[in-house]
C-alpha positions in Angstrom: -19.0 86.7 -115.9 -17.1 84.4 -113.6 -13.4 83.6 -113.9 -12.1 80.1 -113.7 -8.8 79.3 -112.0 -5.9 78.4 -114.2 -5.5 74.8 -115.1 -2.2 73.5 -113.8 -1.8 71.6 -116.9 -1.8 74.7 -119.0 1.7 76.1 -119.8 2.6 79.2 -117.9 3.4 82.1 -120.1 7.1 83.1 -119.9 7.7 86.7 -119.6 10.1 88.2 -121.9 13.0 90.3 -120.7 11.2 93.3 -121.9 8.5 92.6 -119.3 11.0 92.9 -116.4 10.9 96.2 -114.5 13.7 98.6 -115.3 16.3 99.1 -112.6 19.8 100.5 -112.1 22.6 98.5 -113.8 24.4 96.1 -111.6 28.2 96.6 -111.5 30.3 93.5 -111.2 33.7 93.7 -109.4 36.6 92.6 -111.6 37.9 89.2 -110.5 41.4 89.2 -109.2 43.7 86.6 -110.7 44.2 83.8 -108.2 47.6 82.3 -107.9 47.7 78.7 -108.5 48.8 76.7 -105.5 50.3 73.3 -106.0 53.6 72.1 -107.1 55.2 75.6 -107.2 54.6 76.2 -103.5 55.5 72.6 -102.6 59.0 73.1 -104.2 59.5 76.4 -102.3 58.6 74.7 -99.1 61.1 71.9 -99.8 63.8 74.5 -100.6 63.0 76.4 -97.4 63.2 73.1 -95.3 66.6 72.3 -96.8 67.9 75.8 -96.2 66.7 75.7 -92.6 68.2 72.3 -92.0 71.7 73.4 -93.3 71.4 76.6 -91.2 70.6 74.7 -88.0 73.4 72.2 -88.6 75.9 75.1 -89.3 74.8 77.0 -86.1 75.2 73.8 -84.0 78.7 73.3 -85.5 79.6 76.9 -84.9 78.4 76.8 -81.3 80.4 73.6 -80.6 83.6 75.0 -82.1 83.1 78.2 -80.2 82.8 76.3 -76.9 85.9 74.2 -77.7 87.9 77.3 -78.5 86.6 78.9 -75.3 87.9 75.9 -73.3 91.3 76.2 -74.9 91.4 79.9 -74.2 90.6 79.3 -70.5 93.3 76.6 -70.3 96.0 78.7 -72.0 95.1 81.7 -69.9 95.5 79.7 -66.7 98.8 78.3 -67.8 100.0 81.7 -68.8 99.1 83.1 -65.3 100.8 80.2 -63.5 104.0 80.5 -65.6 104.0 84.2 -65.2 103.9 83.8 -61.4 106.7 81.2 -61.6 108.8 83.5 -63.7 108.3 86.4 -61.3 109.4 84.1 -58.4 112.5 83.0 -60.3 113.4 86.6 -61.2 113.0 87.6 -57.5 115.1 84.6 -56.5 117.8 85.6 -59.0 117.7 89.2 -57.8 118.3 88.0 -54.3 121.2 85.8 -55.3 122.8 88.6 -57.2 122.4 91.0 -54.2 124.0 88.4 -52.0 126.9 87.8 -54.4 127.5 91.5 -54.6 127.6 91.8 -50.7 130.0 88.8 -50.5 132.1 90.2 -53.3 132.5 93.5 -51.4 133.3 91.5 -48.2 135.9 89.6 -50.2 137.5 92.8 -51.4 137.7 94.2 -47.9 138.8 91.0 -46.2 141.0 89.2 -48.7 142.6 91.7 -51.0 143.5 94.8 -48.9 147.0 94.9 -47.6 147.5 94.6 -43.9 144.3 92.7 -43.2 144.4 90.1 -40.5 142.0 87.6 -42.0 142.9 84.0 -42.6 142.6 82.0 -45.7 139.8 80.1 -44.0 137.7 83.3 -43.8 138.3 84.0 -47.5 137.4 80.4 -48.4 134.1 80.8 -46.4 133.2 83.9 -48.3 133.9 82.3 -51.7 132.0 79.2 -50.6 128.9 81.3 -49.9 128.9 82.7 -53.4 126.5 81.2 -55.9 127.9 79.0 -58.7 127.5 81.8 -61.3 129.0 84.2 -58.7 132.0 82.0 -58.1 132.6 81.7 -61.8 132.3 85.5 -62.1 134.9 85.9 -59.3 137.3 83.7 -61.3 136.8 85.9 -64.3 137.3 89.0 -62.2 140.5 87.6 -60.8 142.0 87.7 -64.3 140.8 91.2 -65.2 140.5 92.8 -61.7 137.7 95.1 -63.0 135.0 95.3 -60.3 132.5 96.8 -62.8 132.6 93.6 -64.9 132.1 91.1 -62.1 128.3 90.7 -62.2 127.4 92.4 -65.4 128.8 89.8 -67.9 126.5 88.0 -70.2 127.7 84.6 -68.8 126.8 85.6 -65.2 123.4 87.1 -66.1 122.4 84.2 -68.4 123.3 81.7 -65.7 121.4 83.6 -63.1 118.3 84.7 -65.1 118.3 82.1 -67.9 115.6 79.8 -66.4 113.4 82.8 -65.4 113.7 84.1 -69.0 112.6 80.7 -70.4 109.6 80.5 -68.1 108.7 84.1 -69.0 108.8 83.2 -72.7 106.6 80.2 -72.2 104.2 82.3 -70.3 104.0 84.7 -73.2 103.5 81.9 -75.7 100.5 80.6 -73.7 99.1 84.1 -73.6 99.4 84.3 -77.4 97.6 80.9 -77.7 94.8 82.2 -75.4 94.5 85.3 -77.6 94.3 83.2 -80.8 91.7 80.9 -79.2 89.6 83.9 -78.3 89.8 85.3 -81.8 88.8 82.0 -83.3 85.9 81.6 -80.8 84.7 85.1 -81.7 84.8 84.1 -85.4 82.5 81.1 -84.8 80.1 83.2 -82.8 80.0 85.8 -85.5 79.2 83.1 -88.1 76.5 81.7 -85.9 74.9 85.1 -85.6 75.0 85.6 -89.3 73.3 82.2 -89.8 70.5 83.4 -87.6 69.4 85.6 -90.4 69.0 82.5 -92.6 66.6 81.1 -90.1 64.6 84.3 -90.2 64.4 84.6 -94.0 63.7 80.9 -94.6 61.2 80.7 -91.7 59.2 83.7 -92.6 58.9 82.5 -96.2 56.8 79.5 -95.1 54.0 81.8 -93.8 53.9 84.1 -96.8 51.3 83.4 -99.5 52.7 85.4 -102.3 55.0 83.2 -104.4 57.1 86.2 -105.5 57.8 87.3 -102.0 58.6 83.7 -101.0 61.2 83.4 -103.7 62.8 86.7 -102.7 63.0 85.6 -99.1 64.4 82.2 -100.0 66.9 83.8 -102.3 68.1 86.1 -99.4 68.3 83.1 -97.1 70.3 81.1 -99.6 72.8 83.9 -100.2 73.2 84.4 -96.4 73.7 80.7 -95.9 76.4 80.5 -98.6 78.2 83.6 -97.3 78.0 82.6 -93.6 78.8 79.0 -94.4 81.9 79.9 -96.4 83.2 82.1 -93.6 82.5 79.3 -91.1 84.5 76.8 -93.2 87.4 79.2 -93.4 87.9 79.2 -89.6 90.4 76.8 -88.0 89.1 73.8 -86.1 89.6 73.5 -82.3 
């Protein structure tokens, strides 16, 4: 008995699920929840951009102020050194004048006050003429008291001789204090700029993190650092 091929027009019998061969059960991996990307991440990116912008501006401002304070420090230091040298010169000049006055005063005592000396009034006048103006005034004061220990130790003589040197020395010290203050302010701006660098780190790395929770934490840290460093920056004096 011959078999005829199946007619294509005839419906093909559909095998039921019971006809499939038995096999091991297929295990399906549980699907991980996928975070929705969209408006949430866009907002975080905008916040990160704003924080980065403020941080960059603050760092630029701090760097400029630090440079200006550095210039003031250099100028004040130079002035302090120049004034200190001038004060030293004036002190040395005053010491020389005082020494000469003392020598002339001793010569005056020997030549013009001892009994039996053969000196003339002209010699005494020459000695007095070679005294400094403060020395001549001190000699007049001594003539009334005749106390040799008070000739060149009175406040009037010392102020007249060392007064200008003292003023220059005080000005030198004032310039030194200004240089120290400028150095402190410049260091403050550098410290604030260094703190703002952490803002760049936190805000910048948040842009490459896919986890929304981690991005929020990083942006929060960046914002807190920006507020703290910015507040400290605003508290510093301007150059």
